[in-house]
C-alpha positions in Angstrom: 47.7 51.0 251.7 50.6 48.9 253.0 53.8 49.3 251.0 55.6 46.1 249.9 59.1 47.1 251.0 60.4 48.5 254.2 63.1 50.9 253.0 62.2 53.1 250.1 63.0 56.6 249.1 59.6 58.3 248.4 59.5 61.6 246.6 57.1 64.5 247.1 55.4 64.7 243.7 53.7 62.3 241.2 55.8 61.4 238.2 55.1 60.3 234.7 56.8 56.9 234.0 57.2 55.6 230.4 57.3 51.9 229.6 60.6 51.6 227.7 59.2 48.8 225.5 55.8 50.2 224.4 56.3 53.9 224.9 53.1 54.2 226.8 53.1 56.2 230.0 51.3 56.5 233.3 51.3 59.0 236.1 52.2 57.4 239.4 51.9 58.6 243.0 55.2 59.1 244.9 54.7 55.8 246.7 54.0 54.0 243.4 57.1 55.5 241.8 59.2 54.2 244.8 57.7 50.7 244.4 58.3 50.8 240.6 61.9 51.8 241.1 62.4 49.0 243.6 60.9 46.5 241.1 63.2 47.7 238.3 66.3 47.6 240.6 65.4 44.1 241.8 65.1 43.0 238.2 68.6 44.2 237.5 69.9 42.4 240.5 68.1 39.2 239.8 66.1 39.4 243.0 62.9 37.8 241.5 61.1 37.2 244.8 61.3 40.9 245.5 60.1 41.7 242.0 57.1 39.4 242.4 56.2 41.0 245.7 56.2 44.5 244.1 54.3 43.3 241.0 51.6 41.8 243.3 51.3 45.1 245.1 51.0 47.0 241.9 48.2 44.7 240.6 46.3 45.2 243.8 46.6 49.0 244.2 47.3 50.2 240.6 46.0 47.7 238.2 45.7 50.1 235.2 49.2 51.4 235.7 50.5 47.8 236.1 49.2 46.8 232.7 50.7 49.9 231.1 54.1 49.8 232.8 54.8 46.3 234.0 52.8 43.7 232.2 
């Protein structure tokens, strides 16, 4: 799986991420957590092309988690 961003901090363990709007949660691999964090950071900075790139990656590799956390 090719990651969508070059420079990310990737942890060692899976994490449970909670959708702040729905309250639903999903367990993500360390790589997916890093991409999720990049998406959320890019949203805050208004970097929407970066957001779209991450969302596309999530839909391809983690479609279930995408619908729980990012849709």
